[in-house]
C-alpha positions in Angstrom: -15.1 3.5 -15.4 -16.0 6.2 -12.8 -13.8 6.9 -9.8 -16.4 5.4 -7.4 -16.7 2.2 -9.6 -12.9 1.9 -9.7 -12.7 2.2 -5.9 -15.3 -0.5 -5.4 -13.5 -3.0 -7.6 -11.0 -5.4 -6.2 -8.3 -4.0 -8.5 -5.0 -4.3 -6.5 -3.5 -1.0 -5.6 -0.1 -2.7 -5.4 -0.2 -2.8 -9.2 -0.6 1.0 -9.3 2.4 1.3 -6.9 4.5 -0.9 -9.2 3.4 1.0 -12.3 4.1 4.4 -10.7 7.6 3.5 -9.6 8.9 1.2 -12.3 7.0 2.5 -15.3 7.5 6.1 -14.2 11.3 5.5 -14.0 11.3 3.6 -17.3 9.4 6.3 -19.1 11.7 9.0 -17.7 14.8 7.1 -18.6 13.6 6.0 -22.0 12.3 9.3 -23.2 14.8 11.5 -21.4 11.8 13.6 -20.1 11.8 13.3 -16.4 8.6 15.3 -16.1 6.8 12.6 -18.1 8.0 9.9 -15.7 7.0 12.1 -12.8 3.5 12.5 -14.3 3.1 8.7 -14.5 4.4 8.4 -10.9 1.9 11.1 -9.7 -1.1 9.7 -11.6 -0.5 6.2 -10.3 0.0 7.5 -6.8 -3.3 9.5 -6.9 -5.2 6.5 -8.2 -3.7 4.3 -5.5 -4.4 6.9 -2.9 -8.0 7.0 -3.9 -8.3 3.3 -3.4 -6.5 3.4 -0.1 -8.7 6.1 1.2 -11.9 4.5 0.2 -10.9 0.9 1.2 -8.9 1.4 4.3 -9.4 5.0 5.6 -7.3 8.1 6.0 -4.7 6.7 8.4 -3.7 3.8 6.1 -3.9 6.0 3.1 -1.4 8.5 4.6 0.9 5.7 5.7 0.9 4.1 2.3 1.4 7.4 0.5 4.4 8.0 2.7 5.7 4.6 1.8 5.2 5.3 -1.9 7.0 8.6 -1.9 9.7 7.2 0.5 10.3 4.4 -2.0 10.8 7.0 -4.8 13.3 8.9 -2.6 15.1 5.7 -1.5 15.6 4.6 -5.1 17.4 7.9 -5.8 19.5 7.5 -2.6 20.5 4.0 -3.5 21.3 4.9 -7.2 22.9 8.2 -6.7 24.2 8.1 -3.2 25.3 4.5 -2.8 26.1 3.9 -6.5 23.7 1.0 -7.0 22.6 0.5 -10.7 19.5 2.5 -11.2 17.3 -0.3 -12.4 18.3 -2.5 -9.5 17.5 0.3 -7.0 14.1 0.9 -8.6 13.4 -2.8 -8.7 14.2 -3.3 -5.0 12.0 -0.4 -3.8 9.2 -1.3 -6.2 9.0 -4.9 -5.0 9.1 -3.8 -1.4 6.6 -1.0 -1.7 4.2 -3.1 -3.8 4.5 -6.1 -1.4 3.8 -4.0 1.6 0.9 -2.3 -0.2 -0.6 -5.7 -1.2 -0.3 -6.9 2.4 -1.8 -3.8 4.0 -4.4 -2.6 1.4 -5.1 -5.4 -1.0 -5.2 -8.4 1.3 -8.3 -10.3 2.2 -9.1 -8.2 5.3 -12.3 -6.2 5.6 -12.5 -2.9 3.7 -12.9 0.2 5.8 -16.5 0.5 4.5 -17.3 -2.9 5.9 -16.1 -2.1 9.5 
């Protein structure tokens, strides 16, 4: 599937956000290779960013990218700084970021191309 075909599908970008955050963490923790988890996080973020940019435009794409990276940082703050169990912290930020992403980018509103 080409990038342009992928962007035209109704594939929910919230799934990519959830995969990037949760699977990225799980892979990093399971393998012990943080860079591998970071690669999953980055790849999912780039794929989601492509969808956001094409579907909703640059303003929304930048805002959702900031949310995605902010969720990653917040999970670390909650786990390391506050002492919350790591999986709980990742679960909370993943659910929140994916939910907001679904509401903003994947909902039934018109795509940027249709405006």
